[in-house]
C-alpha positions as CSV (number, residue, x, y, z in Angstrom):
1,M,244.5,135.5,36.8
2,V,241.2,135.2,35.1
3,L,239.5,134.0,38.1
4,A,240.8,136.9,40.2
5,T,239.6,139.3,37.6
6,F,236.3,137.6,37.6
7,V,235.9,137.5,41.3
8,S,236.9,141.1,41.8
9,S,234.7,142.4,39.0
10,G,231.6,140.6,40.5
11,T,232.4,142.0,44.0
12,L,232.8,145.4,42.6
13,T,229.4,145.1,40.7
14,F,227.6,143.7,43.8
15,A,229.0,146.4,46.0
16,S,228.1,149.1,43.4
17,F,224.4,147.8,43.5
18,E,224.4,147.8,47.2
19,Y,225.6,151.4,47.2
20,F,223.0,152.4,44.8
21,E,220.3,150.8,46.8
22,K,221.5,152.3,49.9
23,N,222.2,155.9,48.6
24,G,219.9,156.3,45.6
25,S,222.9,157.2,43.3
26,P,225.6,155.3,41.6
27,Y,229.0,154.7,43.2
28,I,230.7,156.0,40.2
29,D,228.7,158.6,38.3
30,L,230.3,159.8,35.0
31,S,227.3,161.8,33.9
32,P,227.8,165.5,33.1
33,L,224.7,166.0,35.3
34,Q,226.1,166.2,38.9
35,T,225.6,168.3,41.9
36,N,227.4,171.6,42.1
37,R,227.9,171.9,38.3
38,T,226.5,174.5,36.1
39,W,223.5,173.6,34.0
40,Q,224.2,173.8,30.3
41,P,221.1,175.1,28.2
42,K,222.6,173.2,25.2
43,W,221.8,169.8,27.0
44,L,218.2,170.5,26.0
45,G,218.7,172.4,22.8
46,E,218.1,175.7,24.6
47,D,219.8,178.9,24.1
48,K,222.2,180.6,26.7
49,D,219.7,182.8,28.1
50,S,217.4,179.8,29.2
51,K,215.0,180.5,32.1
52,L,216.7,177.6,33.8
53,M,219.7,179.7,34.4
54,S,218.0,181.7,37.1
55,G,215.6,181.1,40.0
56,N,214.7,177.7,41.2
57,N,213.8,174.9,38.7
58,I,213.1,171.3,38.7
59,V,214.3,169.6,35.5
60,I,212.8,166.0,35.4
61,F,213.5,163.5,32.8
62,L,210.7,161.1,32.1
63,S,209.6,158.5,29.9
64,T,206.1,158.0,28.5
65,E,206.4,154.3,29.0
66,C,207.5,154.5,32.6
67,P,204.7,153.8,35.3
68,Q,206.7,155.6,38.1
69,C,207.0,158.6,35.7
70,K,203.3,158.7,35.4
71,K,202.9,158.8,39.1
72,W,205.2,161.9,39.3
73,L,202.9,163.9,36.7
74,N,200.2,165.0,39.1
75,V,202.7,165.8,41.9
76,L,204.7,167.9,39.4
77,K,201.5,169.9,38.5
78,L,201.0,170.8,41.9
79,V,204.7,171.7,42.5
80,H,204.6,174.1,39.3
81,Y,201.3,175.5,40.5
82,R,202.6,176.7,43.9
83,D,204.7,179.9,44.0
84,D,206.8,178.8,47.0
85,L,208.2,175.6,45.0
86,P,210.5,175.6,42.1
87,E,209.2,175.8,38.4
88,V,209.1,172.5,36.7
89,V,210.3,171.5,33.2
90,G,209.6,168.1,32.0
91,V,211.8,166.3,29.4
92,V,210.5,163.4,27.6
93,D,211.7,160.9,25.1
94,I,209.4,162.1,22.4
95,N,210.8,163.5,19.1
96,T,207.8,165.0,17.3
97,V,205.9,168.2,18.4
98,N,202.4,166.4,17.9
99,E,203.4,163.4,20.1
100,R,204.6,165.8,22.8
101,Q,201.5,167.9,22.6
102,E,199.4,164.9,22.7
103,F,201.2,163.7,25.9
104,V,201.0,167.0,27.6
105,E,197.1,167.4,26.7
106,S,196.4,163.6,27.8
107,Y,197.7,164.3,31.2
108,G,196.7,167.9,31.6
109,L,200.2,169.1,32.3
110,N,200.6,172.8,33.3
111,Y,204.4,172.9,32.9
112,P,206.6,173.1,29.8
113,V,207.6,169.8,28.4
114,I,210.8,169.5,26.2
115,G,211.1,166.6,23.9
116,V,214.5,165.0,23.1
117,D,215.7,161.8,21.6
118,A,216.9,158.8,23.4
119,K,220.5,159.5,22.2
120,Q,220.4,162.6,24.3
121,Y,219.4,160.6,27.3
122,E,222.3,158.3,26.6
123,K,224.7,161.4,26.2
124,L,223.7,162.8,29.6
125,Q,223.7,159.3,31.2
126,I,220.2,159.3,32.2
127,I,220.1,155.5,33.0
128,S,217.1,155.5,35.0
129,V,213.8,157.5,34.8
130,P,212.4,159.4,36.4
131,T,215.6,161.5,37.1
132,A,215.1,164.9,38.5
133,F,217.5,167.8,39.1
134,L,216.9,170.8,41.4
135,L,218.6,173.8,39.9
136,K,219.3,177.0,41.7
137,D,220.3,179.9,39.6
138,G,221.7,177.5,37.0
139,V,223.5,175.3,39.3
140,I,222.6,171.7,40.0
141,K,221.9,171.5,43.8
142,E,220.1,168.0,44.1
143,K,219.8,164.9,41.8
144,W,216.9,162.6,42.6
145,I,216.6,159.1,41.0
146,G,213.4,157.4,41.1
147,Q,211.6,159.0,43.9
148,I,211.2,162.5,45.5
149,P,213.3,163.0,48.6
150,Q,211.3,163.1,51.9
151,H,212.2,166.6,52.7
152,F,210.7,167.8,49.3
153,A,207.7,165.6,49.7
154,R,207.0,167.1,53.1
155,R,207.0,170.6,51.5
156,I,204.6,169.5,48.9
157,R,202.2,167.8,51.4
158,E,202.1,170.8,53.7
159,G,201.3,173.1,50.8
160,D,198.9,170.5,49.4
161,M,196.9,170.4,52.7
162,S,196.6,174.2,52.8
163,Y,195.6,174.3,49.1
164,Y,192.7,171.8,49.7
165,A,191.7,173.7,53.0
166,M,191.4,176.8,51.0
167,S,189.4,175.3,48.2
168,N,186.9,173.6,50.6
169,S,186.1,176.7,52.5
């Protein structure tokens, strides 16, 4: 009985990792942050009239210690700058206003950054960073873990080329 339990749990664990590698999302996701669910402003300590409840927005959970997150910062500046792409809101695991302001200034970020504590990451089950959510009128439409999807990266690159073409002329 013990051996059967051990073998079946090992098989399920392996299959779950394989599924995550193939699909970029966990096989069983118990997070409140799932596609087609309404965003709850209280998750970030905002009021009900949050600007995230209207229009297109990207909310991205980052860590100041994550090398992959730091790679996203410049891309997110470009996304936030462009009118044809969603607004960006960064969420970092920094508790103090001074530390958050220092983080924003050191990377020259042009989008709002909200600080939350690590407990909130756990509560929302943000298990890997960067994790981003595309919101449309307050509803989570896409969830990205670790990397920007190709279709969205293509939109950024196309706009990026036109931006550089305009600035060089």
